[in-house]
N, C-alpha and C positions, 0 to 999 in steps of 0.2 A: 647549785642549779643542775650542775651536769650528775650527779646523785639521784636529782628528780628525776630528769627526763631518763635515768637508769631505771630507778625503781618502778614508772610509770611500764617502761618497755617489756620491765620483766611481766608487771603485772598481764598485761595486754598478750603476750607471749602464751600464760598460764590460761589465760581463759579461754586463747584460740586452739589450746591442747583440749580444755575440756570438753569441748563443744565437737571437735574430732573424735573424740571418745565415745560421747553419748550419740552421734549420729547414726552408728550402725543400728542400735537400738532402737532409736525411735523408726530409722526406715522401718524395723523387724514389725513393729507393730501394723505399719500400714501393707503388711503380708496379707494375702486372704485367707482363711482358714483351709488346716491341711483335711483332706474327707477322713470321716475316724477309722478307728483299727476293727480287724474282723471282730463282731461279736465271741463272746465264750463262747466254747463249745462248735463254731462254724468253720470251715475251712474257704478261704477266699480264693479261687481260680483265675489267676489272670492272663488272660487272654495275650498271644504273642502276636504279631504276624510271621505265616509261615517262609523259611528262608528259601528263597530261590535255589532250584537245580533240579535233576531229574527225578528225584521221587514229588517233587513241587512246583510244575511248573509256573502256575497260576499261585503269585503272594495273596491267598487266601484267609483270614484268621483261622487260627487252631488254637487248641488247648495245650497246657503244657505238660508233658506226658503221654501225648495220644499220637499218633502216626498225622503228617500233611498229608492232605488231600489221597489221590488215587494212583496205587504202585501200577505200571506196566511193564511187568519183568521182561519183556520181549517186544516191547515194542510194535505189538502189531492192531494198536488202536484199541484193544479191552482190555481193563483194567483187570488186577488179578483175582479180586472178589469175585468178579462178577464172571471170568473164565470160571472159577472153580465151581461157581453153583450152577453150572450151565455144562458142566462134562467136558471140556476140552483144559487145555495144556497151556498151565502162563507163564511155562519158561519155552514156550515151543511158538515162535512165530506165525508156522506153517498150519498151527492150530489154534480155531477160530469156531465159537459158541455154533452148536447146529442142535436147534430148541425149539418147542412150540410157543416160547416166550419171543423169539424172532422168527414170524410165521415164513419168511420168505428162505430163511433157511434151509425151510424142510418140505422145499419144491422146488430147489436149483439143481436136482441131480447130480449132484458134490458133496462127498465126503468132509465135508467143512473140519470136523473138528479130528479126523483120521481114524476114527474108530471102528470102521472096516463096513462101517451101516452108512445107507446112506436115505435122505430123508422117512419116509413113510418108517422105514425098518429100523431105523434109531430109536432107541431108547428115550433120548429126548424132544424128542417127537410127538410120542405117544402119551405124555402125561394125562392124566384124567383127576382133573381138580377135584371135582364133584363125586369122584369114586361110583359112579353107577355105569362102568362097563365102556362108555363112549368117549374116546380123547376129546380132548380140548378142540383141536384143529376141527374136528365134524361134528362137534357136540354145539346143538342151537341153543343149549341154556347150559355152558362151563361149569359155571358155578351152582347151579342149580339145579339137585339129582333127578334126572327125567330118562332113564332106562329106555322107555316106548318114544322118546323125542316128538310128542305130539303137538302139531303146529296145526290148529284151526284153519286161522286167517293165511296160513301158507306165506307168509312175510318172512322166514327165515328164524325169528323167533319163538322159541321153543311156549307153548303156552304158560307154560312155571315160571318165566321169565318176563312175560309180556302184558304188561299193562294194560291191554287193550285185545285179548287175544280173537275176538273174533270181527275188531277192527269196525265195532256198530257206532262211534264214536263215545260209548261209555265205556267205563274204568271199569278193571272186573271186580274191584273189590265193592264200588258203587251197586254193581248189578247183585252181588250177592247179597249183598243189602236189602234192597229193593225186591228181590227176589224173584228178577229176572237168571238168563242164562248166558255166563261170560264167553262161553265158548257158540253161542249161534246169534249171528249177526240181524235174525230175525227175532230176536225176543230182546226188550227194552224195556225199562223199569213200567209201570204202570202202576201209580202209587198217590196216596191223596198228599203226599209233601211233592210230588213233581208235579209244576202248576201246568191244567193245559190235560195230561195226560188222563184223567178219570172219564172226561167230558168231549172226548172226541168219538166217539164210537167206534174206534177201533183196539181190535185183542193188542194190546201193544209188548207184552210178554208173553204173547202163544199161548198160554194155555186156559183157551178153549172160553174165557171169560173175559166180556165188555165192562167199563167203566161200573158204573155201581152192582154191578153183578160180582164185580173182581173182588175178592179179600183185601187185598191190597189200596181201594179205593174207600171203605171203612173210615169215618170221622176218626182222627187220632189228633186230638188236644194237644197233649204235653211232647208230641212227638217223639215218643219212645219205641215207634213202631208195635205196638200192642193197641189193637184197634179197641175207642173207647166203651164200645159196648163188652168188650171181656177185659178190660183194663180194673185191678183191682184197686187203683188210683188216678184217675182219669184225666185229675187235673198236676199231677206230681211226673216228674219224669222218673219212671222206673223200670224199664226194662227188664228187671230179673223177680222183675212183679214177687217177690220177698215178703211171707204173712204169718211172720213166727207162732203167732196164736191162732192160725186159721180160723179167724172169722170174716173171711173175704173181704177186709181193710189190709191194705197192704202198709209193711209196717213203717212208710216214710209219711202216710197221711192218717196213722191212727191219733185218735184226741179221745182215750178213756176217759176223761172227767168231762167233758166237755165246756172246757172253757174257752175255747174258739182256736188255742193253740195248738199245733199237732204237737206228740209225745214229743219226737226229735227234738224238735225246737225248743222243750221246755226244758229238757234234759241238756241240752246244749248250752242255753241261756241262763241253768242254775234254779228254776222251779220246778214244782211237783207237780208232774205229767198226770199224779191220780187224786191232784184237789183241786177243784174249782175255784179254789179262793185263790191259792198259791198261781202266778202270772208272770210271765217274765219281766225283771226290770233290767234294763239293759241297753247301752247305747245304740243299738240295734232297734231300740222302740226309743228315739229320745226323748216323748213326751214324757215316758215312765222314769226319767233324770232328773225331774224339773218337778214334780207333781207333789210333792213331798206326802206320798206315802209309799208304806210298805210293800210294795207290788206283789213280791217273792216269799215273804213273810219269813226271813230269813234276821231281820232284828235290825239292819242297817237301810237306812234312806236316802234317797238321791249320791250325792256327790259319796256317801259312807259306805255305799252298794261296791262291791266287787265288780259286777257289771256294768256299772255306770264309771270304773276306774278308769277305763278304757281314754275317756278325756283326757287324763292326767297323765297317762303314757304318751297322748300325740299330743301334749303341751298347752290344751288348748283351756283346762281350768285347774285354780289352785284351792280346792274349799276347805270345808272342815273348819274348825274352832281352837280355843282354848284347850279343853278337853279332849278334843279326839281331832289333832293337827292331820292332815293330811302332807304326806311325806311329798316335797318339791321333786322336780325332773331334777335328774342328776345331770350335771351339763359334759361332756369332752374335756378332759385335764387340758390346761391350758388356757380353756374359755375363756373371755373378759367378762362374760354377761353370768350375769347373778340370777337366784328365783330365791323369793321367801327369805333373802340376809343369808343367801348358801354363798361361802366366798370361793373364788377360784384356785388351786392349789400354787403353791408356790412354784417355781421350776427343780426340779431334781437336783442339780446342782450348780455353782456357780462355773461361770465360765474359765474353759482350760488356761495355763498362763501362755500368753500369745495369741490369743485370741479375743482381742476385748479386754484384756486385762496386762498386768505389768506385771516380768519377767524379774528374777534376783538381778538379772545385769541390767537391765531401764531402772529398779530401786539403788543401785550402784552410781550408776551415770549419775541420776538427779543428784544425789549426798556430794560428787564431786564438782558437779556444775555449783551446788551452794554452796560449798566449802571457797569454790574459787571466788563468790559471790563477796563471802564473808572477807578474803584476802585482798580483795580489791578495794572495798571498802574501809578495810583497815589502812593500805596503800594509799587511798584517798585523803584520809584525816589525817594521815604521818605527810604525805605533801602540802595541804593545810597548815598544819603548827608549824614545819619548815619554815613557808611564808610570811606566816605570822608573824613568824621572830625576824627575818630581813626586814620587817618593813619595819621593826622598833628600830 
């Protein structure tokens, strides 16, 4: 009986030891997957926190290999880069910027950068960003060249950079477009597109012509700023009035074959602009894609016509027959949906070891557990046999 108990204890210890060995690999399977490595040919820059110290007083993120924060070698409150750009000495706390970009330093009667020049006599205070001969500090349009400093409304903003130079409530571009004077507060748009300006008995644009007598008040149905009476395409927007063949009809509204479709539309939609029997067969005219007629005379009807295949590209139709099948819309890789029997592609690769799959160490542990199970079964059979012999 003692031998039997000893054998049972040994088997139990072996089973417990096998379970202990298997536990780490099981736990490893439960860990979340790690991020993938950098793609081939790319460099991954890993941000790291800025170390605390004089060169980086604030712990802001920085990139490996690049300086952290802004240096201030002389501790004067101005970082070294700014001092170098504005002409002061980054290693002398008594030398600080004197520059037009810091306006107050150019009007304090102090030689801030210790270069021997003060305020208006300092080169830094005479920066001329637009090179118009007028220093920024006194230029009413510092970044738009205007050597004459014109300022029609006297508001301190030069005409070239003032959206409403005459302060009449109409921005300059609109005034130019509607032929009023952007620099005269007494001249405002008088145009058929400005409601009420052509029926108020006022010469709004100060051109000595009122309402219907003003050229701007002539009808302009297509809003291209060309009066209908002189517009070569009065119903089509064409401010350039292009007319390649010089026949008096603008290019955008030519209809050489008289089929009711403009030549430009026919060319864009695949029909012949010089053949009245050829008209667009296109999704732009829905009925032409379901009338069983070869409208553009290209040999293809309805869904078979390239002009109608926009339906397919939008995924709205999958026509065709056995002889002329229409290709289905391709689905993005990995999409579980299918069209016309097309199957989605399989994953590019099986899961890597440790991410949903068994590693070599996992397999070894499973084999050990299986072997211990067999050993335990053999031990049980042995115990059973001994017990049976004693019973006899």
